[in-house]
LOLO-72579 format. One line per 4 residues: number of its first residue (from 1); their letters; for each residue x, y, z of C-alpha. Coordinates in steps of 0.2 Angstrom, whole numbers. Example, Ala and Ser with C-alpha at 12.3 -4.5 7.8 and 13.67 -1.06 7.14 Angstrom:
1) as) 62/-22/39; 68/-5/36 .
% end
This chain:
1) mlnf) 702/500/435; 703/518/439; 721/526/440; 717/539/453 .
5) kkqt) 731/551/458; 733/557/475; 723/572/478; 713/582/491 .
9) yisi) 695/579/492; 689/596/488; 692/605/471; 682/621/471 .
13) arne) 673/624/455; 676/642/448; 660/652/448; 661/657/430 .
17) eine) 663/639/425; 648/634/435; 638/648/428; 643/643/410 .
21) rkaa) 636/625/414; 620/632/421; 617/642/405; 621/627/395 .
25) ekne) 609/616/405; 596/630/403; 598/631/384; 598/612/383 .
29) frqi) 582/610/394; 573/622/382; 578/612/367; 576/594/373 .
33) nrsv) 560/596/383; 551/603/368; 548/585/364; 547/576/381 .
37) gsga) 535/562/383; 526/558/366; 540/564/355; 529/577/347 .
41) tlht) 536/594/343; 528/611/339; 525/614/321; 519/630/311 .
45) snte) 513/631/293; 521/641/280; 507/654/280; 507/656/299 .
49) psvp) 519/667/309; 534/657/315; 536/653/334; 553/658/341 .
53) egly) 564/643/344; 563/637/362; 549/649/367; 537/634/370 .
57) ikcg) 539/617/378; 527/603/376; 522/594/392; 525/576/392 .
61) ncgd) 511/573/404; 496/584/399; 502/587/381; 500/606/382 .
65) avls) 512/619/375; 518/630/389; 530/644/389; 548/640/393 .
69) edve) 549/655/405; 533/649/415; 541/632/416; 557/639/423 .
73) kanh) 548/650/435; 539/635/442; 555/625/446; 555/617/429 .
77) tcpk) 537/609/431; 522/611/420; 512/626/427; 496/617/421 .
81) cgyn) 498/599/427; 513/599/439; 523/587/428; 542/587/432 .
85) frig) 553/591/418; 570/583/419; 584/595/424; 603/595/424 .
89) ayqr) 613/593/440; 619/611/441; 601/617/439; 596/606/453 .
93) ldmv) 610/612/464; 604/630/460; 586/626/466; 591/618/482 .
97) ldeg) 607/626/489; 610/643/496; 617/655/482; 636/653/480 .
101) sfee) 638/640/493; 642/625/482; 660/618/481; 663/604/469 .
105) wnke) 673/589/474; 682/576/463; 677/583/446; 694/578/439 .
109) lvtd) 690/559/441; 688/551/424; 686/533/419; 700/523/409 .
113) nplk) 687/511/401; 690/496/412; 684/483/400; 691/492/385 .
117) fkgy) 674/492/378; 675/497/359; 668/514/356; 665/518/374 .
121) eekl) 679/532/376; 673/541/360; 655/540/367; 661/548/383 .
125) tvlk) 670/562/374; 655/566/364; 644/567/380; 656/578/389 .
129) gntg) 656/590/375; 637/590/373; 633/591/392; 648/601/399 .
133) lsea) 649/586/412; 664/575/415; 653/561/422; 635/557/427 .
137) vvtg) 636/563/445; 641/580/452; 647/580/471; 652/593/483 .
141) kgai) 648/603/498; 635/616/500; 623/624/512; 604/625/515 .
145) hgme) 598/640/526; 616/641/531; 618/623/537; 632/614/528 .
149) laig) 629/597/519; 638/585/507; 627/584/491; 627/573/476 .
153) vcds) 616/575/460; 614/562/446; 612/569/429; 602/559/416 .
157) rflm) 609/568/401; 625/558/404; 622/540/399; 605/541/408 .
161) gsmg) 614/544/424; 621/526/424; 633/521/438; 651/516/432 .
165) evvg) 667/517/442; 669/536/442; 651/538/448; 653/525/462 .
169) erit) 670/533/467; 664/551/467; 649/546/478; 660/535/489 .
173) rmve) 673/549/492; 659/561/495; 652/550/509; 669/546/516 .
177) kate) 673/565/517; 655/569/524; 658/555/538; 675/563/542 .
181) drlp) 668/580/543; 652/575/551; 641/582/538; 624/576/533 .
185) ivif) 622/570/515; 609/572/502; 609/563/486; 597/566/471 .
189) acsg) 596/549/462; 592/549/443; 598/534/434; 595/520/422 .
193) garm) 606/508/434; 623/500/432; 633/505/417; 633/491/404 .
197) qegi) 650/496/396; 659/494/412; 651/477/416; 657/469/433 .
201) vslm) 666/484/438; 650/494/438; 642/480/448; 655/482/462 .
205) qmak) 650/500/464; 634/495/472; 643/487/486; 656/500/487 .
209) tsqa) 644/515/489; 633/504/501; 647/500/513; 653/518/513 .
213) lkrh) 635/523/518; 635/510/532; 650/518/540; 642/535/539 .
217) aqag) 627/528/548; 637/519/561; 645/537/564; 627/543/568 .
221) qlyv) 626/554/553; 611/558/542; 608/553/524; 593/559/515 .
225) svlt) 590/551/498; 579/560/485; 572/549/471; 569/558/454 .
229) dptt) 563/551/437; 569/539/434; 578/529/447; 581/511/442 .
233) ggvt) 592/496/442; 608/495/452; 606/513/459; 589/508/466 .
237) asfa) 597/492/473; 611/502/482; 613/520/488; 596/526/482 .
241) mlgd) 586/516/494; 598/517/509; 593/534/515; 589/536/533 .
245) iila) 575/546/526; 569/543/508; 559/556/498; 553/556/480 .
249) epga) 547/569/468; 529/566/462; 526/554/448; 544/548/447 .
253) ligf) 548/530/440; 557/520/454; 561/502/453; 574/488/451 .
257) agpr) 568/481/434; 560/493/422; 542/492/417; 546/485/399 .
261) vieq) 558/472/406; 544/466/418; 531/465/405; 541/456/393 .
265) tigq) 547/444/407; 530/440/415; 519/443/399; 507/454/409 .
269) klpe) 501/472/407; 506/482/423; 493/491/433; 492/510/431 .
273) gfqr) 504/519/442; 515/504/445; 533/509/451; 528/527/452 .
277) sefl) 532/537/468; 514/536/474; 514/517/472; 530/516/483 .
281) lekg) 523/527/496; 507/516/497; 519/500/498; 529/508/512 .
285) lidg) 545/509/503; 548/528/504; 545/541/518; 536/554/508 .
289) ivkr) 533/563/491; 538/581/490; 535/594/477; 550/603/469 .
293) selr) 544/620/476; 544/612/494; 560/602/493; 572/615/499 .
297) helg) 562/619/514; 559/601/518; 577/596/517; 581/611/527 .
301) eiir) 569/606/541; 576/588/541; 594/594/542; 589/606/556 .
305) mhti) 581/593/567; 597/582/565; 609/596/570; 600/603/585 .
309) ktdk) 612/604/600; 603/613/613; 594/604/628; 586/620/634 .
313) inty) 570/616/644; 556/628/647; 545/621/661; 528/629/657 .
317) dhyi) 520/636/642; 509/652/640; 493/642/638; 494/631/654 .
321) kkna) 481/637/667; 488/627/681; 505/628/688; 504/614/700 .
325) pias) 513/597/696; 501/583/692; 506/573/707; 498/587/718 .
329) iplk) 481/586/708; 469/574/716; 462/560/705; 443/559/704 .
333) dsai) 435/547/716; 432/530/707; 415/530/715; 410/544/704 .
337) mkaw) 415/535/688; 415/516/687; 428/506/677; 416/502/664 .
341) drvl) 411/520/662; 430/524/659; 430/510/646; 416/519/636 .
345) vsrs) 424/536/638; 441/529/632; 432/523/616; 422/539/613 .
349) atrp) 422/545/595; 423/563/602; 439/559/611; 455/568/603 .
353) tamd) 466/557/593; 485/556/593; 487/568/579; 476/581/588 .
357) yisi) 489/581/602; 504/580/591; 499/595/581; 498/605/597 .
361) ifkd) 513/598/606; 525/597/591; 523/612/579; 536/605/567 .
365) fiel) 531/587/565; 537/579/549; 528/562/546; 538/548/539 .
369) hgdr) 530/533/531; 532/514/528; 540/499/534; 552/498/519 .
373) ayrd) 546/481/515; 527/479/512; 515/494/515; 512/510/525 .
377) dgai) 500/506/539; 488/520/543; 485/514/560; 502/519/566 .
381) iggi) 510/536/561; 527/542/565; 540/555/562; 552/568/569 .
385) atvg) 549/584/578; 556/596/591; 550/600/609; 559/611/621 .
389) gkav) 573/613/609; 576/595/608; 574/584/592; 563/568/596 .
393) tvia) 555/554/587; 536/553/588; 526/537/585; 507/535/588 .
397) qqkg) 493/524/585; 480/534/576; 461/531/575; 449/540/564 .
401) kntk) 435/553/568; 423/546/555; 419/531/545; 431/535/531 .
405) enil) 445/539/542; 443/524/553; 443/513/537; 459/521/532 .
409) rnfg) 466/519/550; 459/502/552; 450/508/568; 467/510/576 .
413) mpyp) 472/492/575; 489/490/567; 495/477/555; 512/469/557 .
417) egyr) 519/482/545; 513/495/557; 524/488/571; 538/486/559 .
421) kalr) 537/504/554; 537/509/572; 552/499/575; 561/506/560 .
425) lmkq) 558/524/567; 564/518/584; 580/511/577; 583/527/567 .
429) aeqf) 580/537/583; 593/527/592; 605/530/578; 603/549/580 .
433) lrpi) 601/549/599; 583/555/598; 572/552/613; 556/543/608 .
437) icfv) 538/548/612; 524/535/609; 506/538/610; 495/522/613 .
441) dtpg) 477/521/607; 471/504/601; 458/491/604; 473/479/600 .
445) afcg) 483/473/586; 472/468/571; 468/450/570; 464/443/553 .
449) ieae) 470/432/539; 482/445/532; 489/450/548; 493/431/552 .
453) ergq) 500/428/535; 512/443/537; 518/438/555; 508/448/568 .
457) geai) 515/438/582; 533/440/576; 531/459/573; 525/462/591 .
461) arnl) 538/450/598; 552/459/588; 546/476/595; 547/470/613 .
465) fems) 564/462/610; 572/477/602; 564/491/612; 571/483/628 .
469) alkv) 589/488/622; 586/505/614; 599/516/620; 588/532/620 .
473) pvvt) 574/536/633; 557/531/628; 540/537/636; 523/531/631 .
477) ivig) 507/540/634; 491/530/634; 478/542/628; 463/531/625 .
481) eggs) 462/512/624; 478/502/628; 473/485/622; 484/470/625 .
485) ggal) 500/466/616; 495/478/602; 498/492/615; 513/484/624 .
489) amav) 522/484/607; 524/502/609; 525/503/628; 542/494/633 .
493) snev) 547/511/639; 556/520/653; 540/528/659; 522/525/655 .
497) wmle) 509/538/658; 490/538/656; 476/551/654; 464/549/668 .
501) naty) 450/541/658; 461/530/647; 462/511/650; 476/498/649 .
505) sils) 472/480/649; 477/462/644; 462/462/632; 445/470/631 .
509) pegf) 433/467/645; 421/459/633; 435/447/628; 440/444/646 .
513) asil) 422/440/651; 420/429/636; 435/418/640; 433/417/659 .
517) wkda) 414/417/661; 409/412/643; 397/427/644; 403/443/635 .
521) kran) 388/452/642; 397/453/659; 410/465/652; 404/478/665 .
525) eaad) 408/467/679; 425/461/671; 431/479/669; 430/481/688 .
529) vmri) 439/464/691; 453/468/678; 459/484/687; 462/493/670 .
533) tskd) 459/511/675; 473/524/677; 471/524/696; 472/505/698 .
537) llsl) 487/505/687; 496/518/696; 494/509/712; 500/493/704 .
541) kvie) 516/503/698; 512/498/680; 512/517/676; 522/532/683 .
545) kvip) 510/546/680; 491/550/678; 486/566/668; 470/572/675 .
549) etvp) 454/575/665; 443/586/675; 430/582/661; 432/569/648 .
553) ageq) 445/573/635; 437/583/621; 439/598/610; 435/609/626 .
557) nlyd) 451/604/635; 462/598/621; 474/612/623; 475/610/642 .
561) lsgy) 479/591/641; 491/595/627; 500/607/638; 501/595/652 .
565) mkny) 509/582/641; 521/594/633; 527/601/650; 530/583/657 .
569) ikef) 538/577/641; 551/592/643; 553/586/661; 556/569/655 .
573) lsky) 569/574/643; 578/585/656; 578/570/668; 586/559/655 .
577) knks) 598/570/646; 613/567/657; 610/548/659; 622/536/649 .
581) peei) 614/524/637; 619/510/649; 609/518/663; 594/521/651 .
585) vner) 594/503/646; 596/496/663; 582/507/671; 570/500/657 .
589) yerf) 576/482/661; 573/484/679; 556/492/677; 549/477/669 .
593) rnf) 560/465/679; 551/470/695; 534/464/689 .
% end
């Protein structure tokens, strides 16, 4: 095992030493990446003028020869096809962090060859000399836009970034120090997995790093994992996939078992794009794919939203035309618009969708994806944003505006994985003490073979169960249809509001008429009997607020309606900001207990 001497956590790397390593990485990048991918190199004939060494690099994706200088200017990506060249740890730090802000931690930790594996120490000595690294991960503290964070970067040049005892120890110590100092963590994973030369000792690092991250999460601190090419094996099965938010670079290979191992095991050819970032996003395993040129900004925005301290509330925005509170605005007489008319209006294809409102209310919405288990359901969107100086989690049921979008969104009818994504984001909001804003607009949960196979009933039940005990305030706004349990699974809230022409019901009027009267054509009549309009539901105390539509919601009044919502969201946040978690949970419990 490691023979660690007592030491402080921080050992500040000398600027000149870091600069030397950056220069070495830059030179090695030019040399190695000349043959990335196919293994081909550039050749010139004896009769042709010679090409200066390192002037060009061959792209491992498109195969073109590109100027090294152009590649470096493009954040080490191919300027022709966007392919990401592999880069060293210090190059990565230089790209992401504020200049001169990095302080390296625990550089002096070195392995003592726990299994006494023959030739291992000699191999490590050669690698140290060739790379300028002492191990396969560099850890420390830095800043992005002035915001401090703990950061770890794996380097594939050192035994393919594999995780041995020192890699595990450096990451664990970094996490422990970040937890103690209440710093967010960013780790760039790049690894072939556990280190074979260290056997079972390497395997134990998976558990060690994971339990350190669990304590970090329990302390309410942020961890962002960024997956780069490749991230495989024991690293994938431990710290790399445990981020509160998991991002990936385009085209990165990510998986537990490598493609070659899988093909040899099952004797089948793998599909195109298998185990790449885009594949994982589709399967709901990561939150998003971010280009290198955008990573610094994206990480900065995520950290900013997790470090906001202010609860400042500005009651009205410049675009609100009416200053009277909604309670003083009379609702339209039901005689003017019948219940069935409101049903038709709530389903209108011209009615604004959740994203229309979100894009106006929350100017900095960052969408997060996936249920971390099966798929990213397009019928439910969610992410983080700010409003009135407060960070919030936003979750919405999303319909499409045309046939193509509706197919992508499944007409706003979520699958089980959609509800599981919503619950994942709710639990994340609870960890970081973020209020939750839900938008409901669904005919109901999708009913079909696939939904039943994947546990639609259990997914909805789990949401009801878990939402009841969330320790942060939750408000739900029904903006269109609120259909059955598919809507309720996002409405176990402290307050529920409705747009005036929205509906909220046990099921569709057609279904109601079919079940009770065996005649779906009596849907018009059923709509009156069911009491599904906003005015009815306000009188039944099923909802707390009605947002008026002087004309049916559409492009012409989108900004007015968004303004109303934004103002009342701010008032909601102000109302709950000083309430204890116990009060928030008990109020929600009593709200439903009284029905």
